[in-house]
C-alpha positions, 0 to 999 in steps of 0.5 A: 808289900808296896806302899804306893797310894797313887798320890798327887805327887806321883801324878805330877812326877809322871807328867814331867819330862825330867827327874825330881832330885831331892837335895835335902831329905832327912833320916832319923837315926835308929838309936840302938844302932847309933849307940852300938856304932858309938860304942864301937868308935869310942868304947862304952864310956863314951855314952856318958860323955855323949849324954853330958854334951847333949845336956850342955848345948845351946839346945839343952831342954833346961826349959823343962826343968824350970818353973815359969820364974826360973825360965824368965830368970835364966832366959831358958830357950824354948827349944824344939818339941814334937818335931817328928810326924808321930801321928803319921806312923808310916812316914815316921817309919820311913824316916828311920828305915832306908829301904822303906824310904826307897820303896816309897820314893815313887809315890813321894814323887822323887827319883833320887834323894840326898839324905841328911842325918836328922840327929847330927845338928847338935853333936857337930857342935859339941865342945868336947873334941873326943865326943864330937869326933866320935859321934860324927864318926859313928853317924857316918859309919851307921849311914854308910852301912844302912844306905849301902843297898839303896845307892841307886836312889838314895845317898847318905850325907857324911857329917864333918866336924869343923872345930879345926881344919885338921879334924875336918880333913881327917874325917873327909879322908875317912868318909870318902876314901874308906866309906865311899860316901860322896856328900858331906855336911859341915856346921855353919859355924864353930862357937869359940870363947872370947879369950879376954873374958876366959882370962878375966872371968872364967865363970862367964866364959860359957856365955861370952863367945863368938862364931867362927864362920871359916871365911873372915876373922877365923882362928884358923886357915880353912883353905886346906879344907876347901882344897881337900874338898876339891881333891876328894870331889865333895861339895861342902853343904851347911846346915846349922840352927840359929835359934838362940841368936839375937832376938831368937831367944823367946822363953815361951814360943818355939815358933818365934825362935824357929822362923828364919833361924836356918836362913840366919845361919846360912847367911852368916857362913855364906857372907863370910866365905864370900867376903873372905875371898874363898870363891875367888881363890877356889873357882871350882868350888860350890857350896850349898846352904840348906833349909833357909830358902833363897830370900836371905840369899837374894837380899845378901846378893843385892846388899853386897852389890849395893855396899860395894858401890858405896864402900869400895876402895875408891868410893869410900873416900866420899866419907873421908873426914880429910875432905871436909871443907870446914870453911864452907861448913862454917859459912853455911852455919853462919847463914842458916844455923840461927838458934844452934850457935847457943850450943857452942862453936860450930867447929866443935860440932864437926870435930867428931868426924876427924877419926883416922883410919888404918889406910891398909884396912879400908878395902873390905872387899880386898880378899875377893878382889872386886874390880867391877860390881859384875864381879860380885855376880860372878863370884856369888851366883855360880858358887852358891846353892840354896835349899828351898822347901816345897811350901816356900813361895819365895823360891820363885824369886830365885828365877826372877831375872828381871828383878835380880841384879845382872839378870841373875838366876840364883841356885835354888835347889829342892829340899823335901825336908821329909822326916821333920814336922815341916812335912806332915805327909811325905806324899804331898811334897812334890805336888806342893812344890809344883803348885808354884807352877800351877799358880803361874808363879814359876815357869816349867823351865824354872821348876826343871832347874829347881828340882833337877838341873840345879841339883845336877850342876851342884852335885856333879861340880866336883864329882862328874860321876856323882849320879853314876849307877843311879836311876837318874844317871842318863838324865843327869849326863844330858844336863852336864853335856848341855 
């Protein structure tokens, strides 16, 4: 039985001269199958630990166990709810059954889709080492099994835990060499306890932590992980929630917590990798940050340039207290400071500026070795890609070479986000993305880069054979040869 309904998305795809590659589809794990794979990895006893870990994550639905007063006292986070398309049973089924998704791709307007496990965002952050690694392994085994016969049009994403470089490398080796998977997902951060508080007040330790984002200030050297990604030919992609961070702690409104949270998580790790010099040390490496759009990336790119101009090793001397002309200040105070003298000696008014600094720690761009501001473009633009959803009008700004510094065209890639509440009807995503062209916001060539050329550049950067044996093999090869 074919599920083709002659959708608008299919009509859009039919008139394009290039394929449409979805770099961020989502599947919903068939729970009985996941449980069987989890038991196979960790034994029956792992199930109890799995449930316990779910109950103590940042996304714990404690909200439902508390009354209004309890939610306010405990600041219980309003978590996601009703977040899959249950009314559209066909789409829900499509998210669970890979063969059905493959059957429907033409009507969704997609040629090829990279499919992420919708249920991996919590387990990848579990504190318990054994359970975290077991659940990631079970998800990877399940996806390698159920997507195997759909490889010409779908590829599943392996989940890589990152609490230590050792566990990351072990799972990388397994999913690439044993399971033959070619795409990976890493968490955007690892939440670690603040050791001083663990020692002084253990009961508060669960609420006092920091986020390790692998680049600057990490507890570990993650360079061996990046080196192994290059060796194995897999591009790191990041996708973690940022709900519960900062102001995103509403006890009553999930929408308030949700808006911008994926972008916040993506910015955290992208900024860390850049300032940590990772793209300088690994010039072949590419990274992708999913579901956050490109607005935050555009702002970060501009901010990095602006900050370097004002705070590079040379420019920072403009703010060195040693250069303060105290006599000039006193003379100006005496001429124009009438009414301020009653507050004391003017020399005391500038004494607070005399704070010394460690001369070895004032170049905060040292790790990425920026000599000219154009270096920021060269270390940022070619290395980072940003997943943008179909209904996001900000996507067009990625291609605004007039406004983006140095004429940059940022690496926006199309992510359908099918399988989530964001997409009430899968058949509309490609048509919705193309509306930017129909409205004159994005050009045809920009759209081609967005849904085809940029994804090809990303996924083949470390693996030239990424699309071999797929329906887009020849088209992707033409992009690479160009």
